[in-house]
VMD Tcl script that draws the C-alpha trace (Angstrom):
set ca {
  {-17.29 -18.60 61.73}
  {-14.13 -20.05 62.97}
  {-11.53 -19.84 65.65}
  {-11.63 -20.76 69.32}
  {-15.07 -21.03 70.79}
  {-16.33 -20.48 74.28}
  {-19.30 -21.72 76.27}
  {-22.51 -22.61 74.51}
  {-25.78 -21.62 76.10}
  {-29.08 -22.66 74.57}
  {-32.36 -21.08 75.47}
  {-34.69 -23.89 74.47}
  {-37.96 -22.06 74.39}
  {-40.52 -24.26 76.07}
  {-43.01 -23.00 73.60}
  {-43.99 -23.96 70.12}
  {-45.10 -23.22 66.65}
  {-47.37 -24.54 63.93}
  {-46.36 -24.23 60.31}
  {-49.10 -21.66 59.91}
  {-47.30 -19.84 62.73}
  {-50.50 -18.41 64.13}
  {-51.09 -20.87 66.99}
  {-48.60 -21.89 69.64}
  {-47.68 -25.47 70.34}
  {-45.58 -26.75 73.17}
  {-41.84 -27.16 72.60}
  {-39.63 -28.91 75.09}
  {-36.82 -31.46 74.97}
  {-35.54 -34.66 76.46}
  {-32.34 -36.65 76.09}
  {-33.24 -37.82 72.55}
  {-34.61 -34.78 70.73}
  {-36.55 -31.57 70.70}
  {-40.19 -32.33 71.41}
  {-42.66 -30.27 69.39}
  {-46.32 -30.58 70.30}
  {-45.55 -33.75 72.19}
  {-43.65 -35.40 69.33}
  {-39.90 -35.91 69.17}
  {-38.34 -34.46 66.02}
  {-35.24 -35.12 63.97}
  {-34.39 -31.71 62.54}
  {-32.09 -30.52 59.75}
  {-31.03 -26.87 59.87}
  {-29.03 -24.49 57.71}
  {-27.45 -21.07 58.23}
  {-28.62 -18.12 56.12}
  {-27.37 -14.71 57.23}
  {-29.93 -12.09 56.24}
  {-27.46 -9.19 55.67}
  {-25.29 -11.31 53.37}
  {-27.98 -11.34 50.68}
  {-30.60 -8.81 49.62}
  {-34.26 -8.83 50.72}
  {-35.16 -9.56 47.11}
  {-33.07 -12.75 47.29}
  {-34.49 -13.97 50.59}
  {-37.68 -15.71 49.37}
  {-35.89 -17.72 46.69}
  {-33.08 -18.80 49.00}
  {-35.53 -19.80 51.72}
  {-37.59 -21.85 49.26}
  {-34.48 -23.59 47.90}
  {-33.52 -24.39 51.49}
  {-36.91 -25.94 52.12}
  {-36.75 -27.88 48.84}
  {-33.33 -29.15 49.94}
  {-34.86 -30.76 53.00}
  {-34.25 -28.20 55.74}
  {-36.66 -27.89 58.66}
  {-34.95 -24.95 60.37}
  {-33.23 -21.75 59.23}
  {-30.50 -20.47 61.53}
  {-29.19 -16.90 61.52}
  {-26.93 -14.75 63.59}
  {-27.94 -11.31 64.82}
  {-25.16 -8.80 64.10}
  {-24.73 -6.27 66.89}
  {-22.62 -3.74 64.98}
  {-25.06 -3.86 62.08}
  {-28.06 -2.97 64.24}
  {-26.42 -0.62 66.76}
  {-23.56 1.17 64.98}
  {-23.93 4.01 67.48}
  {-24.89 3.24 71.06}
  {-28.67 3.36 71.51}
  {-29.24 4.13 67.81}
  {-30.76 1.08 66.11}
  {-31.19 0.20 62.45}
  {-33.42 -2.59 61.12}
  {-33.92 -1.37 57.54}
  {-33.14 -3.04 54.20}
  {-30.73 -5.95 54.53}
  {-30.87 -5.37 58.29}
  {-34.58 -6.20 58.51}
  {-34.33 -9.18 60.83}
  {-38.08 -9.23 61.49}
  {-38.97 -9.41 57.80}
  {-36.48 -12.20 57.26}
  {-37.88 -14.29 60.12}
  {-41.44 -13.74 58.92}
  {-40.49 -14.95 55.43}
  {-38.96 -18.09 56.92}
  {-42.11 -18.70 58.93}
  {-44.32 -18.11 55.90}
  {-42.39 -20.85 54.10}
  {-43.31 -23.27 56.88}
  {-39.85 -23.51 58.43}
  {-38.69 -23.07 62.00}
  {-36.13 -20.45 63.05}
  {-33.05 -20.69 65.26}
  {-31.88 -17.21 66.32}
  {-28.29 -16.91 67.46}
  {-28.24 -13.52 69.15}
  {-24.51 -13.60 69.73}
  {-23.75 -10.97 70.85}
  {-20.36 -12.24 69.70}
  {-20.74 -14.03 66.37}
  {-17.24 -14.35 64.88}
  {-18.73 -15.26 61.46}
  {-15.77 -13.75 59.58}
  {-17.67 -10.51 60.27}
  {-16.00 -7.19 61.05}
  {-14.91 -7.17 64.72}
  {-16.79 -10.42 65.28}
  {-20.06 -8.50 65.25}
  {-19.12 -6.21 68.11}
  {-19.65 -2.48 67.49}
  {-16.35 -0.63 67.67}
  {-17.80 1.83 70.18}
  {-17.84 -1.08 72.66}
  {-14.03 -0.97 72.58}
  {-14.16 2.54 74.08}
  {-16.45 1.70 77.01}
  {-14.34 2.41 80.12}
  {-12.88 -0.74 81.65}
  {-14.34 -3.12 79.06}
  {-12.75 -6.45 78.13}
  {-14.43 -8.58 75.49}
  {-15.74 -12.10 76.04}
  {-14.68 -12.55 79.64}
  {-16.10 -12.10 83.14}
  {-16.09 -8.33 82.85}
  {-18.91 -6.22 84.29}
  {-18.94 -3.45 81.62}
  {-18.95 -6.09 78.87}
  {-21.70 -8.13 80.50}
  {-23.85 -5.04 81.05}
  {-23.66 -4.01 77.38}
  {-24.16 -7.60 76.22}
  {-27.26 -7.93 78.41}
  {-28.69 -4.64 77.14}
  {-28.33 -5.60 73.46}
  {-29.62 -9.14 73.97}
  {-32.70 -7.79 75.78}
  {-33.26 -5.29 72.96}
  {-33.29 -8.02 70.29}
  {-35.57 -10.26 72.35}
  {-37.98 -7.33 72.84}
  {-38.01 -6.56 69.09}
  {-38.85 -10.17 68.28}
  {-41.48 -10.41 71.03}
  {-43.18 -7.22 69.83}
  {-43.62 -8.86 66.43}
  {-44.90 -12.09 68.05}
  {-42.14 -14.18 66.51}
  {-41.45 -16.47 69.43}
  {-43.05 -19.87 69.50}
  {-45.22 -19.06 72.51}
  {-46.77 -16.29 70.42}
  {-47.39 -18.44 67.36}
  {-44.13 -17.46 65.68}
  {-41.47 -19.65 64.06}
  {-38.60 -19.18 66.57}
  {-38.04 -22.43 68.48}
  {-34.41 -21.90 69.50}
  {-32.34 -18.97 70.75}
  {-28.64 -19.25 71.42}
  {-25.85 -17.29 73.09}
  {-22.37 -17.86 71.62}
  {-21.58 -20.86 69.46}
  {-20.12 -24.34 68.82}
  {-18.70 -25.78 65.63}
  {-16.60 -28.31 63.76}
  {-16.16 -30.49 60.68}
  {-17.21 -33.66 62.49}
  {-19.31 -33.96 65.62}
  {-20.18 -37.65 65.92}
  {-18.05 -38.05 69.08}
  {-19.66 -35.09 70.85}
  {-21.99 -35.80 73.78}
  {-24.13 -33.33 75.76}
  {-23.06 -32.40 79.29}
  {-26.25 -33.89 80.68}
  {-28.25 -37.00 79.86}
  {-31.36 -34.82 79.96}
  {-30.29 -32.88 76.87}
  {-30.44 -33.89 73.20}
  {-27.37 -34.06 71.01}
  {-27.35 -31.01 68.72}
  {-24.68 -29.59 66.39}
  {-25.01 -25.92 65.51}
  {-22.13 -25.61 63.04}
  {-21.31 -28.31 60.52}
  {-18.98 -26.42 58.20}
  {-20.12 -26.99 54.62}
  {-16.87 -25.52 53.32}
  {-14.71 -22.65 54.47}
  {-14.34 -18.91 54.06}
  {-12.17 -17.30 51.39}
  {-9.28 -14.97 52.16}
  {-8.02 -12.42 49.66}
  {-5.40 -14.15 47.54}
  {-6.33 -17.61 48.81}
  {-7.51 -20.68 46.94}
  {-11.23 -21.28 46.64}
  {-12.29 -23.52 49.54}
  {-13.84 -26.88 48.71}
  {-15.37 -29.59 50.88}
  {-16.42 -32.69 48.94}
  {-20.09 -33.46 49.37}
  {-19.22 -37.09 50.08}
  {-17.30 -35.97 53.17}
  {-20.03 -33.58 54.28}
  {-22.71 -36.24 53.80}
  {-20.57 -38.69 55.80}
  {-20.35 -36.21 58.69}
  {-24.12 -35.66 58.65}
  {-24.99 -39.35 58.56}
  {-22.45 -40.18 61.28}
  {-23.90 -37.50 63.54}
  {-27.43 -38.89 63.31}
  {-26.06 -42.43 63.49}
  {-24.47 -41.66 66.86}
  {-27.58 -40.18 68.44}
  {-27.76 -36.68 67.00}
  {-31.16 -35.05 66.68}
  {-30.42 -31.63 65.12}
  {-27.51 -30.51 62.97}
  {-27.00 -27.17 61.27}
  {-25.00 -26.45 58.11}
  {-22.72 -23.46 58.45}
  {-23.33 -22.19 55.82}
  {-26.26 -23.44 53.72}
  {-26.06 -20.15 51.79}
  {-23.05 -17.98 52.51}
  {-23.73 -14.88 50.45}
  {-21.63 -11.73 50.21}
  {-19.79 -9.47 52.65}
  {-21.23 -6.22 51.32}
  {-19.58 -2.89 52.13}
  {-17.14 -3.03 55.03}
  {-18.72 -5.98 56.85}
  {-16.01 -8.61 56.25}
  {-13.78 -9.41 59.17}
  {-10.24 -10.47 59.09}
  {-8.00 -9.22 58.33}
  {-8.22 -10.11 54.63}
  {-11.52 -11.99 54.65}
  {-12.73 -11.78 51.05}
  {-15.90 -10.09 49.89}
  {-17.31 -13.39 48.70}
  {-18.71 -15.50 51.53}
  {-19.74 -18.30 49.19}
  {-18.38 -20.91 51.63}
  {-18.77 -23.72 49.08}
  {-22.30 -23.95 50.46}
  {-25.20 -25.94 48.94}
  {-26.68 -22.63 47.72}
  {-23.97 -20.45 46.22}
  {-23.21 -16.76 46.69}
  {-25.62 -15.81 43.92}
  {-28.54 -17.81 45.31}
  {-28.18 -20.72 42.85}
  {-28.07 -24.36 43.96}
  {-24.61 -25.91 43.85}
  {-24.76 -29.41 42.41}
  {-24.14 -32.12 43.40}
  {-23.82 -30.74 46.95}
  {-27.41 -29.49 47.24}
  {-28.96 -32.55 45.60}
  {-26.92 -35.20 47.41}
  {-27.57 -33.60 50.80}
  {-31.28 -33.41 49.95}
  {-31.17 -37.18 49.39}
  {-29.34 -37.65 52.71}
  {-32.03 -35.64 54.49}
  {-34.77 -37.75 52.92}
  {-33.00 -40.92 53.97}
  {-32.57 -39.67 57.54}
  {-36.24 -38.68 57.73}
  {-37.23 -42.21 56.66}
  {-35.55 -43.35 59.88}
  {-37.02 -40.63 62.12}
  {-39.60 -42.73 63.97}
  {-36.99 -45.30 64.96}
  {-34.29 -42.69 65.69}
  {-36.33 -40.79 68.27}
  {-37.94 -43.80 69.93}
  {-34.87 -45.34 71.54}
  {-31.14 -45.09 72.15}
  {-28.76 -46.63 69.60}
  {-27.31 -50.12 69.88}
  {-23.78 -50.22 68.46}
  {-22.02 -53.32 67.14}
  {-18.51 -53.63 65.70}
  {-18.37 -55.33 62.31}
  {-14.57 -55.30 62.24}
  {-11.75 -52.73 62.35}
  {-13.17 -49.27 61.47}
  {-16.56 -50.88 60.75}
  {-19.64 -50.21 62.80}
  {-23.35 -51.02 62.77}
  {-25.80 -48.86 64.71}
  {-29.36 -50.08 65.15}
  {-32.40 -48.18 66.38}
  {-35.14 -50.70 67.15}
  {-38.37 -50.15 69.05}
  {-41.37 -52.37 68.57}
  {-41.97 -52.81 64.85}
  {-39.64 -49.93 63.96}
  {-36.06 -50.71 62.97}
  {-33.48 -48.53 61.22}
  {-29.75 -49.10 60.87}
  {-26.57 -47.29 59.87}
  {-23.52 -49.15 58.58}
  {-20.30 -47.12 58.72}
  {-16.85 -47.63 57.25}
  {-14.59 -45.05 58.87}
  {-11.47 -46.28 57.06}
  {-10.30 -43.43 54.86}
  {-8.63 -45.67 52.26}
  {-10.20 -49.10 51.86}
  {-13.62 -50.27 50.73}
  {-15.09 -53.10 52.79}
  {-17.77 -55.76 52.49}
  {-19.62 -56.59 55.70}
  {-22.30 -59.03 56.80}
  {-25.20 -57.58 58.75}
  {-28.39 -59.43 59.70}
  {-27.37 -62.23 57.37}
  {-26.98 -59.96 54.33}
  {-23.85 -58.72 52.57}
  {-23.25 -54.98 52.12}
  {-20.50 -53.14 50.24}
  {-19.22 -50.06 52.10}
  {-16.92 -47.66 50.26}
  {-14.16 -46.03 52.30}
  {-15.30 -43.20 54.59}
  {-19.00 -43.79 54.03}
  {-22.26 -44.57 55.79}
  {-25.08 -46.69 54.38}
  {-28.57 -45.93 55.69}
  {-31.11 -48.76 56.01}
  {-34.54 -47.41 57.02}
  {-35.88 -50.97 57.52}
  {-32.64 -52.56 58.81}
  {-32.49 -54.51 55.52}
  {-32.42 -52.40 52.35}
  {-29.99 -49.57 51.65}
  {-31.67 -46.33 50.66}
  {-28.44 -44.31 50.38}
  {-24.70 -44.55 50.77}
  {-23.01 -41.22 51.47}
  {-20.16 -41.93 49.00}
  {-22.49 -42.74 46.08}
  {-24.07 -39.72 44.44}
  {-27.26 -39.98 42.44}
  {-27.68 -36.22 42.13}
  {-26.81 -34.34 38.96}
  {-23.57 -32.32 38.79}
  {-23.61 -28.89 37.16}
  {-20.71 -26.96 35.64}
  {-21.41 -23.23 35.82}
  {-19.92 -20.70 33.43}
  {-19.71 -16.92 33.37}
  {-20.70 -14.94 30.30}
  {-18.57 -11.78 30.25}
  {-19.63 -8.52 28.64}
  {-17.80 -5.17 28.71}
  {-19.43 -2.37 30.62}
  {-21.76 -0.48 28.30}
  {-21.18 3.18 29.05}
  {-23.63 5.88 28.01}
  {-21.71 8.02 25.54}
  {-23.25 11.00 23.77}
  {-20.47 13.08 22.28}
  {-18.11 10.30 21.33}
  {-18.13 6.58 20.70}
  {-14.78 6.18 22.43}
  {-15.12 3.96 25.46}
  {-12.92 6.14 27.66}
  {-15.13 9.21 27.13}
  {-17.93 7.60 29.12}
  {-15.85 7.70 32.30}
  {-15.28 10.55 34.75}
  {-12.61 10.78 37.38}
  {-11.36 12.70 40.41}
  {-7.93 12.68 42.02}
  {-7.72 11.82 45.70}
  {-5.23 14.25 47.28}
  {-2.05 12.66 48.54}
  {-1.49 13.39 52.20}
  {-3.38 15.83 54.38}
  {-6.24 17.63 52.62}
  {-9.11 17.93 55.11}
  {-9.72 20.61 57.72}
  {-10.26 18.08 60.50}
  {-6.68 16.83 60.50}
  {-4.76 16.88 63.77}
  {-1.17 16.57 64.96}
  {0.42 14.37 67.60}
  {3.92 13.66 68.75}
  {4.74 10.10 67.79}
  {2.83 7.37 66.01}
  {-0.75 6.48 66.91}
  {-2.43 3.07 66.64}
  {-5.04 3.15 63.88}
  {-8.21 1.59 65.35}
  {-8.04 3.74 68.48}
  {-7.62 6.75 66.19}
  {-10.26 6.09 63.52}
  {-12.78 4.09 65.58}
  {-13.27 2.25 62.26}
  {-15.06 5.24 60.72}
  {-12.93 4.60 57.65}
  {-10.49 1.97 56.41}
  {-7.98 4.76 55.77}
  {-5.65 6.79 57.98}
  {-3.02 9.21 56.72}
  {0.24 9.66 58.67}
  {2.13 12.71 57.37}
  {5.53 14.11 58.33}
  {7.58 16.96 56.90}
  {11.35 16.92 57.29}
  {14.01 19.36 56.11}
  {17.14 18.03 54.44}
  {20.14 20.35 54.26}
  {22.17 20.54 51.09}
  {25.21 18.91 52.67}
  {23.32 15.99 54.21}
  {24.77 12.57 53.31}
  {21.31 11.58 52.10}
  {21.94 13.78 49.05}
  {25.47 12.63 48.26}
  {26.10 11.05 44.89}
  {25.76 7.32 45.04}
  {24.08 7.39 48.45}
  {21.53 4.71 49.14}
  {18.75 6.11 51.32}
  {16.12 3.71 52.57}
  {12.90 4.46 54.39}
  {12.12 1.70 56.90}
  {8.51 1.42 58.14}
  {7.00 -1.14 60.50}
  {3.23 -1.41 60.68}
  {0.73 -3.65 62.42}
  {-1.10 -3.72 59.10}
  {-3.02 -4.35 57.15}
  {-1.94 -2.46 53.97}
  {0.49 0.42 53.63}
  {1.23 2.83 50.77}
  {4.26 5.12 51.06}
  {4.46 8.45 49.22}
  {7.62 10.56 49.12}
  {7.09 14.13 47.98}
  {3.61 13.17 46.69}
  {4.83 10.26 44.57}
  {4.16 6.60 45.29}
  {7.40 5.04 46.51}
  {6.21 1.59 47.53}
  {3.47 -0.53 49.04}
  {3.10 -3.59 51.20}
  {0.39 -5.74 52.70}
  {0.09 -8.43 55.29}
  {-1.88 -11.64 55.02}
  {-4.51 -13.59 56.89}
  {-1.72 -15.35 58.78}
  {0.08 -12.16 59.78}
  {-1.24 -8.70 59.06}
  {2.05 -6.98 59.88}
  {3.87 -4.99 57.20}
  {7.58 -4.20 57.19}
  {8.95 -2.11 54.33}
  {12.43 -1.01 53.31}
  {11.98 1.34 50.37}
  {14.82 3.03 48.46}
  {13.90 6.70 48.19}
  {15.26 9.91 46.73}
  {15.20 13.07 48.84}
  {15.70 16.67 47.76}
  {17.34 19.64 49.46}
  {14.88 21.48 51.68}
  {11.42 20.28 52.61}
  {10.49 16.63 52.03}
  {7.12 15.10 52.83}
  {6.55 11.52 53.93}
  {2.92 10.48 53.61}
  {1.91 7.02 54.81}
  {-1.55 5.77 53.87}
  {-2.50 2.92 56.19}
  {-5.50 0.67 55.53}
  {-7.44 -1.87 57.49}
  {-8.99 -4.74 55.50}
  {-11.53 -6.03 57.99}
  {-11.03 -5.91 61.74}
  {-10.05 -8.98 63.74}
  {-13.05 -11.24 64.36}
  {-11.78 -14.08 66.56}
  {-9.30 -15.05 69.21}
  {-8.87 -14.27 72.88}
  {-8.87 -10.51 73.56}
  {-8.82 -9.75 69.85}
  {-9.90 -6.16 70.63}
  {-6.34 -5.56 71.83}
  {-4.83 -6.37 68.44}
  {-4.09 -3.09 66.77}
  {-3.46 -1.81 63.27}
  {-1.62 0.98 61.55}
  {1.89 2.38 61.70}
  {3.35 1.89 65.16}
  {6.98 2.17 64.11}
  {9.72 2.46 63.97}
  {9.86 4.77 60.94}
  {13.50 5.43 60.08}
  {15.69 6.98 57.41}
  {18.75 4.82 56.83}
  {21.79 5.70 54.75}
  {23.66 2.47 54.23}
  {26.69 4.07 52.57}
  {27.36 6.38 55.50}
  {25.85 4.12 58.18}
  {23.51 6.86 59.39}
  {20.05 6.26 60.84}
  {17.46 8.88 61.79}
  {14.41 7.68 63.74}
  {11.37 9.70 62.72}
  {8.92 7.82 64.94}
  {8.74 10.41 67.73}
  {8.39 13.38 65.42}
  {5.35 15.61 64.93}
  {3.00 13.58 62.74}
  {-0.17 14.96 61.22}
  {-3.17 12.63 60.94}
  {-6.21 12.52 58.71}
  {-9.00 10.00 59.20}
  {-10.47 8.84 55.90}
  {-10.25 10.13 52.36}
  {-11.49 13.40 50.98}
  {-13.52 11.45 48.45}
  {-15.40 9.71 51.25}
  {-16.39 13.08 52.73}
  {-17.48 14.29 49.29}
  {-19.74 11.28 48.91}
  {-17.97 10.04 45.79}
  {-19.23 6.46 46.25}
  {-22.74 7.79 45.51}
  {-21.56 9.17 42.16}
  {-23.69 12.29 42.64}
  {-21.10 15.02 43.23}
  {-20.59 17.69 40.56}
  {-16.81 17.56 40.86}
  {-16.29 14.62 38.50}
  {-13.94 15.41 35.61}
  {-14.60 14.25 32.06}
  {-11.72 14.59 29.62}
  {-10.83 12.90 26.31}
  {-7.95 10.98 27.89}
  {-8.92 8.93 30.91}
  {-6.00 8.60 33.36}
  {-5.04 4.96 33.79}
  {-2.62 3.21 36.13}
  {-2.69 6.31 38.33}
  {-2.59 5.91 42.12}
  {-5.34 7.37 44.33}
  {-7.91 7.95 41.61}
  {-11.68 7.77 41.83}
  {-13.47 6.48 38.76}
  {-17.00 7.13 38.17}
  {-22.51 4.26 42.87}
  {-23.46 1.77 45.18}
  {-20.68 0.92 47.62}
  {-20.37 -2.66 46.44}
  {-17.61 -3.99 48.66}
  {-13.89 -4.08 49.19}
  {-12.05 -5.07 46.01}
  {-8.49 -6.19 46.68}
  {-7.61 -8.57 43.87}
  {-8.77 -9.45 40.40}
  {-11.74 -11.76 40.71}
  {-15.53 -11.89 40.70}
  {-17.70 -9.60 42.82}
  {-21.41 -10.13 43.30}
  {-23.68 -7.37 42.01}
  {-27.23 -8.29 43.08}
  {-29.79 -8.04 40.30}
  {-32.04 -5.85 42.45}
  {-29.35 -3.15 42.49}
  {-29.38 -2.78 38.71}
  {-31.73 -0.63 36.64}
  {-32.44 -1.06 32.91}
  {-30.41 2.13 32.27}
  {-28.61 4.81 34.23}
  {-26.53 2.56 36.48}
  {-23.50 4.20 38.09}
  {-20.35 2.37 39.12}
  {-17.72 4.07 41.29}
  {-14.21 2.70 41.79}
  {-11.37 3.92 43.96}
  {-7.96 2.80 42.70}
  {-5.20 2.92 45.30}
  {-2.09 2.03 43.29}
  {-3.20 2.32 39.67}
  {-5.10 0.20 37.15}
  {-7.28 0.43 34.04}
  {-11.02 0.70 34.81}
  {-11.99 0.05 31.19}
  {-10.98 -3.59 31.61}
  {-13.94 -4.21 33.92}
  {-16.71 -6.50 32.75}
  {-20.08 -7.58 34.04}
  {-20.74 -11.31 33.89}
  {-23.82 -13.43 34.39}
  {-23.54 -16.88 35.93}
  {-25.04 -19.53 33.69}
  {-25.25 -23.30 33.43}
  {-22.43 -24.68 31.33}
  {-23.29 -28.36 31.33}
  {-24.80 -30.97 33.60}
  {-23.48 -34.44 34.31}
  {-24.18 -37.62 36.17}
  {-22.13 -40.73 36.84}
  {-23.99 -43.70 38.35}
  {-22.72 -47.26 38.76}
  {-24.48 -50.60 38.96}
  {-23.64 -50.65 42.68}
  {-25.54 -47.43 43.43}
  {-28.79 -47.69 45.35}
  {-31.85 -46.60 43.36}
  {-32.96 -42.97 43.76}
  {-34.25 -42.25 47.26}
  {-37.74 -41.57 45.92}
  {-37.90 -45.11 44.48}
  {-36.87 -46.90 47.68}
  {-39.28 -49.33 49.31}
  {-38.94 -51.96 51.99}
  {-39.08 -55.33 50.28}
  {-37.88 -58.60 51.73}
  {-36.89 -59.67 48.23}
  {-34.68 -56.59 47.88}
  {-35.34 -53.69 45.60}
  {-37.16 -54.28 42.35}
  {-35.77 -51.02 41.01}
  {-32.07 -50.77 40.18}
  {-29.83 -47.73 39.90}
  {-31.06 -44.91 37.68}
  {-29.21 -41.98 36.10}
  {-31.33 -38.84 36.03}
  {-30.77 -35.48 34.36}
  {-32.87 -32.34 34.76}
  {-32.36 -28.81 33.43}
  {-32.38 -26.26 36.26}
  {-34.63 -23.73 34.54}
  {-38.31 -24.54 33.84}
  {-37.96 -23.05 30.35}
  {-34.97 -25.21 29.38}
  {-34.79 -28.61 27.70}
  {-31.85 -30.93 27.14}
  {-30.48 -29.82 23.77}
  {-27.43 -32.04 23.25}
  {-25.39 -34.86 24.74}
  {-21.67 -34.12 24.82}
  {-20.61 -37.47 26.26}
  {-22.19 -40.82 27.13}
  {-20.47 -44.06 28.04}
  {-21.61 -47.28 29.68}
  {-18.78 -49.48 30.87}
  {-15.76 -48.15 32.74}
  {-15.74 -44.40 31.95}
  {-13.11 -42.24 33.61}
  {-12.82 -38.63 34.72}
  {-15.19 -36.05 36.14}
  {-17.82 -33.70 34.77}
  {-16.30 -31.77 31.89}
  {-13.48 -34.27 31.39}
  {-15.15 -37.66 30.98}
  {-13.39 -40.18 28.75}
  {-14.06 -43.76 27.69}
  {-12.48 -46.50 29.78}
  {-11.14 -49.89 28.73}
  {-14.64 -51.11 27.96}
  {-17.60 -49.17 26.63}
  {-20.76 -50.01 24.71}
  {-21.14 -48.46 21.29}
  {-24.81 -47.66 21.73}
  {-24.64 -45.53 24.91}
  {-24.68 -42.17 23.13}
  {-27.66 -43.00 20.91}
  {-29.64 -44.48 23.82}
  {-29.09 -41.39 25.96}
  {-29.84 -39.01 23.08}
  {-33.12 -40.79 22.37}
  {-34.15 -40.71 26.04}
  {-33.15 -37.14 26.84}
  {-32.93 -34.66 23.95}
  {-35.93 -32.35 23.80}
  {-37.04 -33.14 27.36}
  {-36.65 -31.07 30.50}
  {-35.61 -34.22 32.37}
  {-34.88 -37.86 31.68}
  {-34.13 -41.06 33.58}
  {-32.17 -44.05 32.30}
  {-31.75 -47.45 33.93}
  {-28.11 -48.23 34.64}
  {-28.10 -51.88 33.66}
  {-26.80 -54.36 31.12}
  {-30.42 -54.92 30.13}
  {-30.54 -51.35 28.82}
  {-27.04 -51.18 27.28}
  {-25.66 -54.69 26.93}
  {-22.60 -56.03 28.70}
  {-19.29 -54.73 27.26}
  {-17.12 -56.41 29.92}
  {-18.43 -59.34 31.87}
  {-17.47 -59.67 35.51}
  {-16.81 -55.96 36.03}
  {-18.99 -53.41 37.81}
  {-20.07 -50.99 35.12}
  {-21.27 -47.41 35.27}
  {-22.98 -44.83 33.07}
  {-21.46 -41.36 32.67}
  {-23.27 -38.58 30.80}
  {-22.60 -34.91 30.10}
  {-25.41 -32.85 28.57}
  {-26.32 -29.27 27.68}
  {-29.59 -27.44 28.26}
  {-31.09 -24.58 26.26}
}
mol new
graphics top color blue
foreach p $ca { graphics top sphere $p radius 0.5 }
foreach p [lrange $ca 0 end-1] q [lrange $ca 1 end] { graphics top cylinder $p $q radius 0.2 }
display resetview
């Protein structure tokens, strides 16, 4: 949830919660941390938005979050989801906020509720219901009495709903934090609270970024994310929240924009489908464990900071017998070796080493012990129920969407009307239709004439039909939603129809006064004859408008109407065609779209598509996401696994270990694709041998791993021999599970 942000207001409930969430405990705060039942806490939080996954997915995602080391689940409350019509509320299905919070509490986790009412979140209209736009005198997100009155009413409604279900900490529920508005960033180590009486908390550490239609898949390296987390706690932080920990899916018409994609995967530790993303999930889990080892020292005192050189910093938390330290190298390019407390430590560039006992390193943020997985998708064509014929096309039905005005509720206006004020977002679609008569001697009909239709639109997508035939299309982008078209057209003597189909692809969700940013055809619309230098402005003519498509009124997305046509030859590459349905989501480009398992039945599933400009529905496939391979790459300089760490004045007795584990309980490691001990190069899926490599690495790894669900191998010359003396060696392995 990006863009400019305004004031942050926390309601720190001076209440509490036990993990049974049946008895209240006291929750307060001081300058170091939240204080729960009299004890300061270092907390790790992650964002899960309940409507971006299905209720069937919630328990698994919550459990994976807990297993990943989270203490708190954060979620927004989406105003337009719960109050689409003023004073008419909906808390069913994916909107069941109460059920979601109870599941989080049952898992033994705390809850942070961000009521908004503005959420941004790449959500349609930033979470505001569109009816709010039509409240007389309203201005969003400013000192405006109509806005504040509606905001207060909705906030009070949500608080009452949660109180009725006894979900607040004072009632024995899991909610320990409520928040109005938001704060965010990629790094927050330099942030300080506006009062020394408040703890340092970070509500949005962006784990990745959102995807726009047509954009590259966002990626934030886990090493960078881990660095940001460790630096925040190093500099006095007590609570940080991943935005997102599981992103999910923008089902239906919930994505904001314009042009925010249906996938809200966000490169999060738990992916769109509810599967852990490795190594991000595993490495962050290790970071959380390392931070928690330092908790007693972290909350007992303020940090003491010492410079170890340019871009090098040591931070010590020492109170009585407790001592924990963080060593940071904030140089983005160069590794460094530092001396701290009489010992030497190697610090890779842009990394933090965590020393729970001020002596021994439990973790360095740049060194990953976690496994890396390479997912794959197994594609299968749609299996259509066919009775009369085995031909694939015969399993499909179709209906034409009329071009132009077809519904009885159309209306006429002089001039061009802005789209959002006209449709109130009841549909993505608005037809603009104009009829014009061309006389036989008009220059537009002369041989060799070059007639162009010029159309300017605020966006987001525009299709132009001349005499019921598609003449051209255009679309904006996330950077600029405006569309400007110059389309060569052919007119005929007599009546000519110009039908403009304008689409919104998610309403604006951020920025100052974003409710004033319009959409649709605002003109000018002009006929231009370049040969004769003649221009006719059609903008002020009598335009007829139709909100939405006829197919929407017929309920075609449900697939249940009797008007579907079945013929031997399925029309393909035909504009404005419905193909025979759960309303999955907006589909704008060729890519993957999440179909939750709970939506599918063993047989009798119906899929409905609406094709705007023409395509071939038989090319669709369903795909299941599967594990391709798993890898690990651990060097002699890595700390041992976090679980094996112990404070020992003689340093660790355990060295670095490479571990592999199949993700499914029913799987075992079936083969080893690659193994090298020495100086292997590359990344998972493209490992290769370096200048030195032992000959026995593959056989050693095969013996240790094949047939087992998991295996661990010491990364040492004792295990493999020394192929190149004087060099730091590493072990790289790629394996398959079955």
